[in-house]
PDBQT receptor file of N, H, CA, C and O in Angstrom, charges set to zero:
ATOM      1  N   MET A   1      10.660   6.447  -3.180  1.00  0.00    +0.000 N 
ATOM      2  CA  MET A   1       9.917   6.409  -1.947  1.00  0.00    +0.000 C 
ATOM      3  C   MET A   1       8.490   6.842  -2.262  1.00  0.00    +0.000 C 
ATOM      4  O   MET A   1       8.270   7.910  -2.834  1.00  0.00    +0.000 OA
ATOM      5  N   ARG A   2       7.541   6.026  -1.894  1.00  0.00    +0.000 N 
ATOM      6  H   ARG A   2       7.720   5.159  -1.429  1.00  0.00    +0.000 HD
ATOM      7  CA  ARG A   2       6.142   6.316  -2.210  1.00  0.00    +0.000 C 
ATOM      8  C   ARG A   2       5.436   7.124  -1.138  1.00  0.00    +0.000 C 
ATOM      9  O   ARG A   2       4.619   7.988  -1.457  1.00  0.00    +0.000 OA
ATOM     10  N   ALA A   3       5.738   6.859   0.143  1.00  0.00    +0.000 N 
ATOM     11  H   ALA A   3       6.402   6.157   0.402  1.00  0.00    +0.000 HD
ATOM     12  CA  ALA A   3       5.003   7.536   1.217  1.00  0.00    +0.000 C 
ATOM     13  C   ALA A   3       5.839   7.609   2.481  1.00  0.00    +0.000 C 
ATOM     14  O   ALA A   3       6.742   6.804   2.709  1.00  0.00    +0.000 OA
ATOM     15  N   ILE A   4       5.505   8.607   3.301  1.00  0.00    +0.000 N 
ATOM     16  H   ILE A   4       4.771   9.261   3.116  1.00  0.00    +0.000 HD
ATOM     17  CA  ILE A   4       6.141   8.780   4.608  1.00  0.00    +0.000 C 
ATOM     18  C   ILE A   4       5.021   8.942   5.624  1.00  0.00    +0.000 C 
ATOM     19  O   ILE A   4       4.081   9.709   5.415  1.00  0.00    +0.000 OA
ATOM     20  N   CYS A   5       5.132   8.216   6.717  1.00  0.00    +0.000 N 
ATOM     21  H   CYS A   5       5.895   7.593   6.887  1.00  0.00    +0.000 HD
ATOM     22  CA  CYS A   5       4.133   8.300   7.777  1.00  0.00    +0.000 C 
ATOM     23  C   CYS A   5       4.836   8.580   9.096  1.00  0.00    +0.000 C 
ATOM     24  O   CYS A   5       5.813   7.915   9.439  1.00  0.00    +0.000 OA
ATOM     25  N   ASP A   6       4.341   9.560   9.830  1.00  0.00    +0.000 N 
ATOM     26  H   ASP A   6       3.547  10.100   9.552  1.00  0.00    +0.000 HD
ATOM     27  CA  ASP A   6       4.884   9.884  11.150  1.00  0.00    +0.000 C 
ATOM     28  C   ASP A   6       3.783  10.553  11.951  1.00  0.00    +0.000 C 
ATOM     29  O   ASP A   6       2.881  11.164  11.378  1.00  0.00    +0.000 OA
ATOM     30  N   ILE A   7       3.847  10.444  13.264  1.00  0.00    +0.000 N 
ATOM     31  H   ILE A   7       4.579   9.948  13.730  1.00  0.00    +0.000 HD
ATOM     32  CA  ILE A   7       2.844  11.115  14.093  1.00  0.00    +0.000 C 
ATOM     33  C   ILE A   7       3.155  12.597  14.244  1.00  0.00    +0.000 C 
ATOM     34  O   ILE A   7       2.324  13.351  14.749  1.00  0.00    +0.000 OA
ATOM     35  N   VAL A   8       4.339  13.026  13.816  1.00  0.00    +0.000 N 
ATOM     36  H   VAL A   8       5.015  12.413  13.407  1.00  0.00    +0.000 HD
ATOM     37  CA  VAL A   8       4.744  14.434  13.894  1.00  0.00    +0.000 C 
ATOM     38  C   VAL A   8       4.748  15.014  12.480  1.00  0.00    +0.000 C 
ATOM     39  O   VAL A   8       5.577  14.634  11.653  1.00  0.00    +0.000 OA
ATOM     40  N   GLU A   9       3.818  15.937  12.202  1.00  0.00    +0.000 N 
ATOM     41  H   GLU A   9       3.144  16.245  12.874  1.00  0.00    +0.000 HD
ATOM     42  CA  GLU A   9       3.690  16.489  10.850  1.00  0.00    +0.000 C 
ATOM     43  C   GLU A   9       4.977  17.135  10.347  1.00  0.00    +0.000 C 
ATOM     44  O   GLU A   9       5.310  17.008   9.169  1.00  0.00    +0.000 OA
ATOM     45  N   GLY A  10       5.698  17.822  11.218  1.00  0.00    +0.000 N 
ATOM     46  H   GLY A  10       5.427  17.925  12.175  1.00  0.00    +0.000 HD
ATOM     47  CA  GLY A  10       6.933  18.476  10.809  1.00  0.00    +0.000 C 
ATOM     48  C   GLY A  10       7.976  17.497  10.302  1.00  0.00    +0.000 C 
ATOM     49  O   GLY A  10       8.736  17.820   9.389  1.00  0.00    +0.000 OA
ATOM     50  N   LYS A  11       8.021  16.318  10.874  1.00  0.00    +0.000 N 
ATOM     51  H   LYS A  11       7.403  16.055  11.615  1.00  0.00    +0.000 HD
ATOM     52  CA  LYS A  11       8.975  15.300  10.426  1.00  0.00    +0.000 C 
ATOM     53  C   LYS A  11       8.620  14.786   9.038  1.00  0.00    +0.000 C 
ATOM     54  O   LYS A  11       9.499  14.507   8.222  1.00  0.00    +0.000 OA
ATOM     55  N   VAL A  12       7.319  14.665   8.781  1.00  0.00    +0.000 N 
ATOM     56  H   VAL A  12       6.605  14.892   9.444  1.00  0.00    +0.000 HD
ATOM     57  CA  VAL A  12       6.884  14.231   7.450  1.00  0.00    +0.000 C 
ATOM     58  C   VAL A  12       7.305  15.272   6.415  1.00  0.00    +0.000 C 
ATOM     59  O   VAL A  12       7.875  14.930   5.379  1.00  0.00    +0.000 OA
ATOM     60  N   ALA A  13       7.023  16.543   6.700  1.00  0.00    +0.000 N 
ATOM     61  H   ALA A  13       6.560  16.822   7.541  1.00  0.00    +0.000 HD
ATOM     62  CA  ALA A  13       7.369  17.618   5.768  1.00  0.00    +0.000 C 
ATOM     63  C   ALA A  13       8.876  17.680   5.522  1.00  0.00    +0.000 C 
ATOM     64  O   ALA A  13       9.314  17.838   4.383  1.00  0.00    +0.000 OA
ATOM     65  N   ARG A  14       9.660  17.558   6.579  1.00  0.00    +0.000 N 
ATOM     66  H   ARG A  14       9.305  17.430   7.504  1.00  0.00    +0.000 HD
ATOM     67  CA  ARG A  14      11.127  17.591   6.425  1.00  0.00    +0.000 C 
ATOM     68  C   ARG A  14      11.610  16.425   5.579  1.00  0.00    +0.000 C 
ATOM     69  O   ARG A  14      12.489  16.586   4.731  1.00  0.00    +0.000 OA
ATOM     70  N   SER A  15      11.036  15.254   5.810  1.00  0.00    +0.000 N 
ATOM     71  H   SER A  15      10.322  15.124   6.498  1.00  0.00    +0.000 HD
ATOM     72  CA  SER A  15      11.439  14.074   5.041  1.00  0.00    +0.000 C 
ATOM     73  C   SER A  15      11.063  14.229   3.576  1.00  0.00    +0.000 C 
ATOM     74  O   SER A  15      11.836  13.855   2.694  1.00  0.00    +0.000 OA
ATOM     75  N   GLN A  16       9.882  14.777   3.309  1.00  0.00    +0.000 N 
ATOM     76  H   GLN A  16       9.254  15.081   4.026  1.00  0.00    +0.000 HD
ATOM     77  CA  GLN A  16       9.483  15.020   1.925  1.00  0.00    +0.000 C 
ATOM     78  C   GLN A  16      10.471  15.961   1.243  1.00  0.00    +0.000 C 
ATOM     79  O   GLN A  16      10.876  15.718   0.106  1.00  0.00    +0.000 OA
ATOM     80  N   GLU A  17      10.857  17.021   1.922  1.00  0.00    +0.000 N 
ATOM     81  H   GLU A  17      10.528  17.219   2.846  1.00  0.00    +0.000 HD
ATOM     82  CA  GLU A  17      11.810  17.978   1.360  1.00  0.00    +0.000 C 
ATOM     83  C   GLU A  17      13.149  17.313   1.053  1.00  0.00    +0.000 C 
ATOM     84  O   GLU A  17      13.746  17.572   0.008  1.00  0.00    +0.000 OA
ATOM     85  N   MET A  18      13.621  16.460   1.956  1.00  0.00    +0.000 N 
ATOM     86  H   MET A  18      13.137  16.250   2.805  1.00  0.00    +0.000 HD
ATOM     87  CA  MET A  18      14.898  15.776   1.734  1.00  0.00    +0.000 C 
ATOM     88  C   MET A  18      14.835  14.893   0.496  1.00  0.00    +0.000 C 
ATOM     89  O   MET A  18      15.785  14.844  -0.285  1.00  0.00    +0.000 OA
ATOM     90  N   VAL A  19      13.710  14.193   0.315  1.00  0.00    +0.000 N 
ATOM     91  H   VAL A  19      12.938  14.233   0.949  1.00  0.00    +0.000 HD
ATOM     92  CA  VAL A  19      13.549  13.322  -0.845  1.00  0.00    +0.000 C 
ATOM     93  C   VAL A  19      13.544  14.162  -2.129  1.00  0.00    +0.000 C 
ATOM     94  O   VAL A  19      14.190  13.806  -3.114  1.00  0.00    +0.000 OA
ATOM     95  N   GLU A  20      12.814  15.271  -2.104  1.00  0.00    +0.000 N 
ATOM     96  H   GLU A  20      12.290  15.560  -1.303  1.00  0.00    +0.000 HD
ATOM     97  CA  GLU A  20      12.770  16.148  -3.286  1.00  0.00    +0.000 C 
ATOM     98  C   GLU A  20      14.140  16.747  -3.603  1.00  0.00    +0.000 C 
ATOM     99  O   GLU A  20      14.529  16.826  -4.768  1.00  0.00    +0.000 OA
ATOM    100  N   LYS A  21      14.867  17.165  -2.575  1.00  0.00    +0.000 N 
ATOM    101  H   LYS A  21      14.551  17.101  -1.628  1.00  0.00    +0.000 HD
ATOM    102  CA  LYS A  21      16.208  17.719  -2.790  1.00  0.00    +0.000 C 
ATOM    103  C   LYS A  21      17.159  16.690  -3.387  1.00  0.00    +0.000 C 
ATOM    104  O   LYS A  21      18.128  17.045  -4.058  1.00  0.00    +0.000 OA
ATOM    105  N   ALA A  22      16.878  15.416  -3.138  1.00  0.00    +0.000 N 
ATOM    106  H   ALA A  22      16.090  15.128  -2.593  1.00  0.00    +0.000 HD
ATOM    107  CA  ALA A  22      17.697  14.345  -3.704  1.00  0.00    +0.000 C 
ATOM    108  C   ALA A  22      17.292  14.036  -5.146  1.00  0.00    +0.000 C 
ATOM    109  O   ALA A  22      17.830  13.117  -5.764  1.00  0.00    +0.000 OA
ATOM    110  N   GLY A  23      16.334  14.815  -5.680  1.00  0.00    +0.000 N 
ATOM    111  H   GLY A  23      15.897  15.562  -5.178  1.00  0.00    +0.000 HD
ATOM    112  CA  GLY A  23      15.944  14.641  -7.072  1.00  0.00    +0.000 C 
ATOM    113  C   GLY A  23      14.860  13.612  -7.312  1.00  0.00    +0.000 C 
ATOM    114  O   GLY A  23      14.651  13.193  -8.451  1.00  0.00    +0.000 OA
ATOM    115  N   GLN A  24      14.173  13.199  -6.280  1.00  0.00    +0.000 N 
ATOM    116  H   GLN A  24      14.342  13.539  -5.355  1.00  0.00    +0.000 HD
ATOM    117  CA  GLN A  24      13.117  12.193  -6.407  1.00  0.00    +0.000 C 
ATOM    118  C   GLN A  24      11.745  12.852  -6.264  1.00  0.00    +0.000 C 
ATOM    119  O   GLN A  24      11.644  13.952  -5.722  1.00  0.00    +0.000 OA
ATOM    120  N   PRO A  25      10.693  12.194  -6.744  1.00  0.00    +0.000 N 
ATOM    121  CA  PRO A  25       9.345  12.745  -6.588  1.00  0.00    +0.000 C 
ATOM    122  C   PRO A  25       8.951  12.833  -5.108  1.00  0.00    +0.000 C 
ATOM    123  O   PRO A  25       9.355  12.009  -4.288  1.00  0.00    +0.000 OA
ATOM    124  N   LYS A  26       8.161  13.845  -4.799  1.00  0.00    +0.000 N 
ATOM    125  H   LYS A  26       7.833  14.514  -5.466  1.00  0.00    +0.000 HD
ATOM    126  CA  LYS A  26       7.701  14.052  -3.419  1.00  0.00    +0.000 C 
ATOM    127  C   LYS A  26       6.826  12.875  -2.985  1.00  0.00    +0.000 C 
ATOM    128  O   LYS A  26       5.837  12.570  -3.651  1.00  0.00    +0.000 OA
ATOM    129  N   PRO A  27       7.176  12.204  -1.870  1.00  0.00    +0.000 N 
ATOM    130  CA  PRO A  27       6.357  11.097  -1.391  1.00  0.00    +0.000 C 
ATOM    131  C   PRO A  27       5.055  11.599  -0.775  1.00  0.00    +0.000 C 
ATOM    132  O   PRO A  27       4.972  12.726  -0.287  1.00  0.00    +0.000 OA
ATOM    133  N   LYS A  28       4.058  10.751  -0.810  1.00  0.00    +0.000 N 
ATOM    134  H   LYS A  28       4.126   9.835  -1.206  1.00  0.00    +0.000 HD
ATOM    135  CA  LYS A  28       2.767  11.039  -0.209  1.00  0.00    +0.000 C 
ATOM    136  C   LYS A  28       2.939  11.157   1.309  1.00  0.00    +0.000 C 
ATOM    137  O   LYS A  28       3.692  10.390   1.909  1.00  0.00    +0.000 OA
ATOM    138  N   ALA A  29       2.251  12.103   1.921  1.00  0.00    +0.000 N 
ATOM    139  H   ALA A  29       1.640  12.726   1.433  1.00  0.00    +0.000 HD
ATOM    140  CA  ALA A  29       2.276  12.265   3.373  1.00  0.00    +0.000 C 
ATOM    141  C   ALA A  29       1.118  11.492   3.971  1.00  0.00    +0.000 C 
ATOM    142  O   ALA A  29      -0.031  11.674   3.567  1.00  0.00    +0.000 OA
ATOM    143  N   ILE A  30       1.412  10.640   4.924  1.00  0.00    +0.000 N 
ATOM    144  H   ILE A  30       2.345  10.492   5.252  1.00  0.00    +0.000 HD
ATOM    145  CA  ILE A  30       0.370   9.905   5.628  1.00  0.00    +0.000 C 
ATOM    146  C   ILE A  30       0.437  10.318   7.086  1.00  0.00    +0.000 C 
ATOM    147  O   ILE A  30       1.434  10.065   7.762  1.00  0.00    +0.000 OA
ATOM    148  N   ARG A  31      -0.607  10.945   7.569  1.00  0.00    +0.000 N 
ATOM    149  H   ARG A  31      -1.418  11.151   7.020  1.00  0.00    +0.000 HD
ATOM    150  CA  ARG A  31      -0.658  11.402   8.962  1.00  0.00    +0.000 C 
ATOM    151  C   ARG A  31      -1.729  10.585   9.653  1.00  0.00    +0.000 C 
ATOM    152  O   ARG A  31      -2.912  10.752   9.356  1.00  0.00    +0.000 OA
ATOM    153  N   ALA A  32      -1.353   9.711  10.562  1.00  0.00    +0.000 N 
ATOM    154  H   ALA A  32      -0.392   9.575  10.803  1.00  0.00    +0.000 HD
ATOM    155  CA  ALA A  32      -2.301   8.773  11.147  1.00  0.00    +0.000 C 
ATOM    156  C   ALA A  32      -2.386   8.855  12.655  1.00  0.00    +0.000 C 
ATOM    157  O   ALA A  32      -3.152   8.100  13.254  1.00  0.00    +0.000 OA
ATOM    158  N   GLY A  33      -1.636   9.736  13.297  1.00  0.00    +0.000 N 
ATOM    159  H   GLY A  33      -1.014  10.349  12.810  1.00  0.00    +0.000 HD
ATOM    160  CA  GLY A  33      -1.632   9.734  14.751  1.00  0.00    +0.000 C 
ATOM    161  C   GLY A  33      -1.117   8.391  15.248  1.00  0.00    +0.000 C 
ATOM    162  O   GLY A  33      -0.114   7.887  14.744  1.00  0.00    +0.000 OA
ATOM    163  N   HIS A  34      -1.781   7.820  16.210  1.00  0.00    +0.000 N 
ATOM    164  H   HIS A  34      -2.596   8.230  16.619  1.00  0.00    +0.000 HD
ATOM    165  CA  HIS A  34      -1.370   6.513  16.718  1.00  0.00    +0.000 C 
ATOM    166  C   HIS A  34      -2.178   5.375  16.097  1.00  0.00    +0.000 C 
ATOM    167  O   HIS A  34      -2.045   4.218  16.497  1.00  0.00    +0.000 OA
ATOM    168  N   ARG A  35      -3.017   5.711  15.116  1.00  0.00    +0.000 N 
ATOM    169  H   ARG A  35      -3.125   6.650  14.791  1.00  0.00    +0.000 HD
ATOM    170  CA  ARG A  35      -3.700   4.681  14.337  1.00  0.00    +0.000 C 
ATOM    171  C   ARG A  35      -2.866   4.486  13.081  1.00  0.00    +0.000 C 
ATOM    172  O   ARG A  35      -2.524   5.454  12.402  1.00  0.00    +0.000 OA
ATOM    173  N   PHE A  36      -2.548   3.277  12.781  1.00  0.00    +0.000 N 
ATOM    174  H   PHE A  36      -2.826   2.490  13.333  1.00  0.00    +0.000 HD
ATOM    175  CA  PHE A  36      -1.693   3.030  11.638  1.00  0.00    +0.000 C 
ATOM    176  C   PHE A  36      -2.559   2.890  10.393  1.00  0.00    +0.000 C 
ATOM    177  O   PHE A  36      -3.573   2.193  10.423  1.00  0.00    +0.000 OA
ATOM    178  N   PRO A  37      -2.173   3.542   9.300  1.00  0.00    +0.000 N 
ATOM    179  CA  PRO A  37      -2.994   3.512   8.086  1.00  0.00    +0.000 C 
ATOM    180  C   PRO A  37      -2.937   2.152   7.417  1.00  0.00    +0.000 C 
ATOM    181  O   PRO A  37      -2.056   1.338   7.694  1.00  0.00    +0.000 OA
ATOM    182  N   ALA A  38      -3.891   1.924   6.537  1.00  0.00    +0.000 N 
ATOM    183  H   ALA A  38      -4.607   2.585   6.313  1.00  0.00    +0.000 HD
ATOM    184  CA  ALA A  38      -3.872   0.698   5.743  1.00  0.00    +0.000 C 
ATOM    185  C   ALA A  38      -2.597   0.707   4.911  1.00  0.00    +0.000 C 
ATOM    186  O   ALA A  38      -2.190   1.758   4.416  1.00  0.00    +0.000 OA
ATOM    187  N   PRO A  39      -1.969  -0.438   4.755  1.00  0.00    +0.000 N 
ATOM    188  CA  PRO A  39      -0.721  -0.486   3.986  1.00  0.00    +0.000 C 
ATOM    189  C   PRO A  39      -0.960  -0.191   2.510  1.00  0.00    +0.000 C 
ATOM    190  O   PRO A  39      -2.073  -0.343   2.007  1.00  0.00    +0.000 OA
ATOM    191  N   LEU A  40       0.082   0.226   1.834  1.00  0.00    +0.000 N 
ATOM    192  H   LEU A  40       0.987   0.350   2.243  1.00  0.00    +0.000 HD
ATOM    193  CA  LEU A  40       0.015   0.394   0.391  1.00  0.00    +0.000 C 
ATOM    194  C   LEU A  40      -0.044  -0.984  -0.244  1.00  0.00    +0.000 C 
ATOM    195  O   LEU A  40       0.408  -1.957   0.359  1.00  0.00    +0.000 OA
ATOM    196  N   PRO A  41      -0.593  -1.089  -1.450  1.00  0.00    +0.000 N 
ATOM    197  CA  PRO A  41      -0.645  -2.412  -2.099  1.00  0.00    +0.000 C 
ATOM    198  C   PRO A  41       0.742  -3.041  -2.199  1.00  0.00    +0.000 C 
ATOM    199  O   PRO A  41       1.698  -2.380  -2.606  1.00  0.00    +0.000 OA
ATOM    200  N   ALA A  42       0.850  -4.287  -1.838  1.00  0.00    +0.000 N 
ATOM    201  H   ALA A  42       0.074  -4.824  -1.507  1.00  0.00    +0.000 HD
ATOM    202  CA  ALA A  42       2.142  -4.982  -1.776  1.00  0.00    +0.000 C 
ATOM    203  C   ALA A  42       2.876  -4.962  -3.109  1.00  0.00    +0.000 C 
ATOM    204  O   ALA A  42       4.106  -4.918  -3.133  1.00  0.00    +0.000 OA
ATOM    205  N   GLU A  43       2.139  -4.994  -4.224  1.00  0.00    +0.000 N 
ATOM    206  H   GLU A  43       1.140  -5.029  -4.205  1.00  0.00    +0.000 HD
ATOM    207  CA  GLU A  43       2.829  -5.025  -5.513  1.00  0.00    +0.000 C 
ATOM    208  C   GLU A  43       3.544  -3.713  -5.820  1.00  0.00    +0.000 C 
ATOM    209  O   GLU A  43       4.377  -3.663  -6.725  1.00  0.00    +0.000 OA
ATOM    210  N   ASP A  44       3.232  -2.663  -5.087  1.00  0.00    +0.000 N 
ATOM    211  H   ASP A  44       2.555  -2.704  -4.353  1.00  0.00    +0.000 HD
ATOM    212  CA  ASP A  44       3.889  -1.380  -5.283  1.00  0.00    +0.000 C 
ATOM    213  C   ASP A  44       5.113  -1.194  -4.390  1.00  0.00    +0.000 C 
ATOM    214  O   ASP A  44       5.804  -0.181  -4.498  1.00  0.00    +0.000 OA
ATOM    215  N   LEU A  45       5.387  -2.149  -3.520  1.00  0.00    +0.000 N 
ATOM    216  H   LEU A  45       4.826  -2.972  -3.432  1.00  0.00    +0.000 HD
ATOM    217  CA  LEU A  45       6.441  -1.971  -2.515  1.00  0.00    +0.000 C 
ATOM    218  C   LEU A  45       7.606  -2.916  -2.724  1.00  0.00    +0.000 C 
ATOM    219  O   LEU A  45       7.430  -4.090  -3.051  1.00  0.00    +0.000 OA
ATOM    220  N   ASP A  46       8.798  -2.381  -2.529  1.00  0.00    +0.000 N 
ATOM    221  H   ASP A  46       8.941  -1.427  -2.264  1.00  0.00    +0.000 HD
ATOM    222  CA  ASP A  46       9.997  -3.201  -2.474  1.00  0.00    +0.000 C 
ATOM    223  C   ASP A  46      10.484  -3.316  -1.036  1.00  0.00    +0.000 C 
ATOM    224  O   ASP A  46      11.131  -4.298  -0.670  1.00  0.00    +0.000 OA
ATOM    225  N   LEU A  47      10.172  -2.310  -0.220  1.00  0.00    +0.000 N 
ATOM    226  H   LEU A  47       9.647  -1.513  -0.517  1.00  0.00    +0.000 HD
ATOM    227  CA  LEU A  47      10.683  -2.251   1.142  1.00  0.00    +0.000 C 
ATOM    228  C   LEU A  47       9.759  -1.401   2.003  1.00  0.00    +0.000 C 
ATOM    229  O   LEU A  47       9.227  -0.390   1.545  1.00  0.00    +0.000 OA
ATOM    230  N   VAL A  48       9.573  -1.814   3.243  1.00  0.00    +0.000 N 
ATOM    231  H   VAL A  48      10.006  -2.636   3.615  1.00  0.00    +0.000 HD
ATOM    232  CA  VAL A  48       8.894  -0.998   4.243  1.00  0.00    +0.000 C 
ATOM    233  C   VAL A  48       9.848  -0.871   5.412  1.00  0.00    +0.000 C 
ATOM    234  O   VAL A  48      10.257  -1.872   6.000  1.00  0.00    +0.000 OA
ATOM    235  N   LEU A  49      10.200   0.345   5.746  1.00  0.00    +0.000 N 
ATOM    236  H   LEU A  49       9.868   1.159   5.269  1.00  0.00    +0.000 HD
ATOM    237  CA  LEU A  49      11.086   0.608   6.876  1.00  0.00    +0.000 C 
ATOM    238  C   LEU A  49      10.226   1.070   8.040  1.00  0.00    +0.000 C 
ATOM    239  O   LEU A  49       9.531   2.081   7.944  1.00  0.00    +0.000 OA
ATOM    240  N   THR A  50      10.274   0.339   9.124  1.00  0.00    +0.000 N 
ATOM    241  H   THR A  50      10.839  -0.483   9.203  1.00  0.00    +0.000 HD
ATOM    242  CA  THR A  50       9.501   0.683  10.315  1.00  0.00    +0.000 C 
ATOM    243  C   THR A  50      10.473   1.111  11.397  1.00  0.00    +0.000 C 
ATOM    244  O   THR A  50      11.186   0.286  11.969  1.00  0.00    +0.000 OA
ATOM    245  N   ALA A  51      10.495   2.391  11.670  1.00  0.00    +0.000 N 
ATOM    246  H   ALA A  51       9.915   3.060  11.206  1.00  0.00    +0.000 HD
ATOM    247  CA  ALA A  51      11.383   2.945  12.696  1.00  0.00    +0.000 C 
ATOM    248  C   ALA A  51      10.507   3.424  13.844  1.00  0.00    +0.000 C 
ATOM    249  O   ALA A  51      10.138   4.596  13.923  1.00  0.00    +0.000 OA
ATOM    250  N   THR A  52      10.188   2.496  14.723  1.00  0.00    +0.000 N 
ATOM    251  H   THR A  52      10.488   1.545  14.659  1.00  0.00    +0.000 HD
ATOM    252  CA  THR A  52       9.283   2.786  15.839  1.00  0.00    +0.000 C 
ATOM    253  C   THR A  52       9.874   2.253  17.136  1.00  0.00    +0.000 C 
ATOM    254  O   THR A  52      10.810   1.453  17.113  1.00  0.00    +0.000 OA
ATOM    255  N   PRO A  53       9.333   2.693  18.264  1.00  0.00    +0.000 N 
ATOM    256  CA  PRO A  53       9.720   2.060  19.520  1.00  0.00    +0.000 C 
ATOM    257  C   PRO A  53       9.355   0.569  19.475  1.00  0.00    +0.000 C 
ATOM    258  O   PRO A  53       8.447   0.163  18.749  1.00  0.00    +0.000 OA
ATOM    259  N   TRP A  54      10.060  -0.217  20.244  1.00  0.00    +0.000 N 
ATOM    260  H   TRP A  54      10.797   0.113  20.833  1.00  0.00    +0.000 HD
ATOM    261  CA  TRP A  54       9.911  -1.673  20.227  1.00  0.00    +0.000 C 
ATOM    262  C   TRP A  54       8.453  -2.116  20.328  1.00  0.00    +0.000 C 
ATOM    263  O   TRP A  54       8.029  -2.999  19.582  1.00  0.00    +0.000 OA
ATOM    264  N   GLU A  55       7.689  -1.529  21.225  1.00  0.00    +0.000 N 
ATOM    265  H   GLU A  55       8.033  -0.812  21.832  1.00  0.00    +0.000 HD
ATOM    266  CA  GLU A  55       6.311  -1.993  21.466  1.00  0.00    +0.000 C 
ATOM    267  C   GLU A  55       5.373  -1.714  20.280  1.00  0.00    +0.000 C 
ATOM    268  O   GLU A  55       4.260  -2.239  20.250  1.00  0.00    +0.000 OA
ATOM    269  N   TRP A  56       5.793  -0.911  19.319  1.00  0.00    +0.000 N 
ATOM    270  H   TRP A  56       6.697  -0.484  19.343  1.00  0.00    +0.000 HD
ATOM    271  CA  TRP A  56       4.949  -0.624  18.155  1.00  0.00    +0.000 C 
ATOM    272  C   TRP A  56       5.287  -1.470  16.939  1.00  0.00    +0.000 C 
ATOM    273  O   TRP A  56       4.554  -1.431  15.951  1.00  0.00    +0.000 OA
ATOM    274  N   HIS A  57       6.366  -2.226  16.980  1.00  0.00    +0.000 N 
ATOM    275  H   HIS A  57       6.961  -2.257  17.782  1.00  0.00    +0.000 HD
ATOM    276  CA  HIS A  57       6.778  -2.999  15.804  1.00  0.00    +0.000 C 
ATOM    277  C   HIS A  57       5.699  -3.955  15.329  1.00  0.00    +0.000 C 
ATOM    278  O   HIS A  57       5.365  -3.962  14.144  1.00  0.00    +0.000 OA
ATOM    279  N   VAL A  58       5.149  -4.756  16.218  1.00  0.00    +0.000 N 
ATOM    280  H   VAL A  58       5.419  -4.750  17.181  1.00  0.00    +0.000 HD
ATOM    281  CA  VAL A  58       4.155  -5.745  15.811  1.00  0.00    +0.000 C 
ATOM    282  C   VAL A  58       2.878  -5.085  15.313  1.00  0.00    +0.000 C 
ATOM    283  O   VAL A  58       2.392  -5.478  14.252  1.00  0.00    +0.000 OA
ATOM    284  N   PRO A  59       2.293  -4.091  16.018  1.00  0.00    +0.000 N 
ATOM    285  CA  PRO A  59       1.081  -3.469  15.471  1.00  0.00    +0.000 C 
ATOM    286  C   PRO A  59       1.281  -2.853  14.088  1.00  0.00    +0.000 C 
ATOM    287  O   PRO A  59       0.372  -2.907  13.259  1.00  0.00    +0.000 OA
ATOM    288  N   VAL A  60       2.421  -2.285  13.826  1.00  0.00    +0.000 N 
ATOM    289  H   VAL A  60       3.160  -2.242  14.499  1.00  0.00    +0.000 HD
ATOM    290  CA  VAL A  60       2.674  -1.681  12.512  1.00  0.00    +0.000 C 
ATOM    291  C   VAL A  60       2.870  -2.763  11.454  1.00  0.00    +0.000 C 
ATOM    292  O   VAL A  60       2.311  -2.674  10.360  1.00  0.00    +0.000 OA
ATOM    293  N   ALA A  61       3.657  -3.778  11.777  1.00  0.00    +0.000 N 
ATOM    294  H   ALA A  61       4.111  -3.850  12.665  1.00  0.00    +0.000 HD
ATOM    295  CA  ALA A  61       4.010  -4.801  10.797  1.00  0.00    +0.000 C 
ATOM    296  C   ALA A  61       2.864  -5.770  10.494  1.00  0.00    +0.000 C 
ATOM    297  O   ALA A  61       2.777  -6.288   9.381  1.00  0.00    +0.000 OA
ATOM    298  N   TRP A  62       2.002  -6.016  11.450  1.00  0.00    +0.000 N 
ATOM    299  H   TRP A  62       2.072  -5.595  12.354  1.00  0.00    +0.000 HD
ATOM    300  CA  TRP A  62       0.981  -7.052  11.278  1.00  0.00    +0.000 C 
ATOM    301  C   TRP A  62      -0.426  -6.520  11.140  1.00  0.00    +0.000 C 
ATOM    302  O   TRP A  62      -1.385  -7.268  11.331  1.00  0.00    +0.000 OA
ATOM    303  N   GLN A  63      -0.578  -5.258  10.818  1.00  0.00    +0.000 N 
ATOM    304  H   GLN A  63       0.201  -4.650  10.663  1.00  0.00    +0.000 HD
ATOM    305  CA  GLN A  63      -1.935  -4.721  10.643  1.00  0.00    +0.000 C 
ATOM    306  C   GLN A  63      -2.621  -5.379   9.477  1.00  0.00    +0.000 C 
ATOM    307  O   GLN A  63      -1.962  -5.820   8.535  1.00  0.00    +0.000 OA
ATOM    308  N   GLN A  64      -3.915  -5.452   9.523  1.00  0.00    +0.000 N 
ATOM    309  H   GLN A  64      -4.450  -5.094  10.288  1.00  0.00    +0.000 HD
ATOM    310  CA  GLN A  64      -4.692  -6.077   8.442  1.00  0.00    +0.000 C 
ATOM    311  C   GLN A  64      -5.604  -5.068   7.836  1.00  0.00    +0.000 C 
ATOM    312  O   GLN A  64      -6.348  -5.387   6.908  1.00  0.00    +0.000 OA
TER     313      GLN A  64
């Protein structure tokens, strides 16, 4: 896992801890509020999981 993004800082920290406890490197924390950050370079990604309310799916998935 390369990065975790959430509008709640505590959730990002908890997720990072879970990843580390599983023996993996700590993912980068991305804190963007309701502005979605620029995506990571596509060649570095195998999967993007978007767990958002329905109305946020398109803005997150189709950002440029």
